[in-house]
N, C-alpha and C positions, 0 to 999 in steps of 0.2 A: 641411483634412486631409487623408496618403495614404489608398488605401481600406487598403493592409494594417497599418496602422498604425491607425486610425481603428475598423479591425476587432480586431485585436489589443490594443486599451489599453479598447475596450468592449466581447469576448466575454463578461463575467461582470456585466456592469450590470443582470440581471435581478433579480441574489441582492439588491438593493437594496431590490427588491418579492414578495418571498415570502411575504413574513409578514404580509402584508394585500392579496395580491389571488391570485386561483387562476390555474395554471399553471405551467412549467418556464420560472427563471430564465434560457431561450434565446428562449423568446417573448416573454416580458415583457420583456426587452429590447429587443427586434426590432421591439417595438410602441414602445416607449418614442422608441426611437431614430428610428421614422417617424415618428411624431407632433411629434418635432422638429427635423425636414429636415431629419437626415442622411441622407446620399448613400446609394441604392438599394444597392448593392456592399456598402457596408458595415451596412448593414439585412440583410443576406443572410448577412454573414460569422457576425454575431451569431443568428442564428439556425439558420443550418448546424454551428456549434459541434459538437451533439452525435449531426451525423446526421436533426436531427427534420425539415429540409427538405432538399431535396437543393443543392448550393453549386453557385453558378453562376460562378464568378469564381477565378481560379485564388489568390487573394488570401486565399479564404472557404477553399479546400484548405489554405491554408498555418495558416493560426489552426487546421482541426481539427490541423492533424499537432501544434504548438506545443502548445497545452491538452492534445493526449493527453502529449505527450512530460514537459511540465512534470505531470503528473497521477500519472507513473509513479513523479519519482525521490521517495525516502524523507523521509517526514515532512509531503508536499503536499498531504496532505489532513488537515482536520482531524475528529478522528474526537470524537466525545462519550465524557468519560470513561465511562461506562457499556460502549459498543461495547466501545472499546479493553483495558479490562478484561478483559470478555469474547472477544474477541479472543487478546489472550494467554494467560488459561489455558484456553481451545481448544488452543493450542502444546501447553502445557505437558504438559497432557491426554493427548497427543494420542501425547507423547513418552516420559511415564509411562509408557505400558502395556509400550512391551520388556521385556524380560526383561534381570533384572540391576543396573538402574536404581533410583538411589536415590531422587534429588533433579532437578530439572528449574527453570534459569531463565532464561525467557525475559529478554531485553536489548537495548538498543538498537533501540526499540521493535519487538520483533522480529525484527529485521534478525542477531539473533543466540543460537540458546541453547546455554547451559551443560548439560552433560550429566555427572553424578555416577552412577559404580558404586559398584556390593558389588565388591571387589578379591578378594574370595574366587569370585565367582560369573563375573567376566569378567577375562579375561588381555589383557598385553599387546597380544600382536596381535589379540582378538578388540574390541578398544576401535577400531580403524581399521577392521573390520568393521561393529561397530555403525553412526560416522558415517557410512559409504557406507547401511547400511539405513536411520540414521532421518531423511536428507536426501532421500533416495529415495518413504520412504511420506510426508514434509510433501511431496516434489514432485506426491506424484497426490492427498494426502488434505486440500489443505489451499493456500486461493487470499491471494497475496500476491503484490504487484507486485516486482520483483527478486529477489532471494537472500538467501538466511538462513542465517549460515555456523555449522555444528553442531561444539562441540565435544565431544567427550567427553574426560571426567579421573578413570582413576583414581587414587588412593592409596593408600596402605597405609602403616601407620604399625606407628612400633616403642617402645617405652616402657619403661625400665627404670631400677630404682633403684638406686644403692649404697649400703652406710653400713652 
């Protein structure tokens, strides 16, 4: 097996051992690979993929970069349900604190936020400004990978009954 392929395929091998042994998954995986005769460059790529040890080859750096890119994509990291709910609630509370906002819905795993505003407090032009303000607030006060789309909705309904 080539070094880059071996490092790429085996870099998270140690996750299988984290529930029964102490140590990081990178260190556990590297130790297991070394104990089973894997090439030293592959062992280093496994150990180095989270910068716990210095990468010793171009292949190890490629594994680091590929792992980081993969981790940054939406939905890549499974969160436990409690952490996910807490993150969504935090995002919604952050947005709800803005003037005129009556309801906030975090959608698409937090990649989109729908904001309902009170039409008597926010005019049509104000919806654009509020969307920008909320996006800036999220950027500075909320940690997230990728982008979060902010949609502000202002709706005025008028009903009448004839008869």
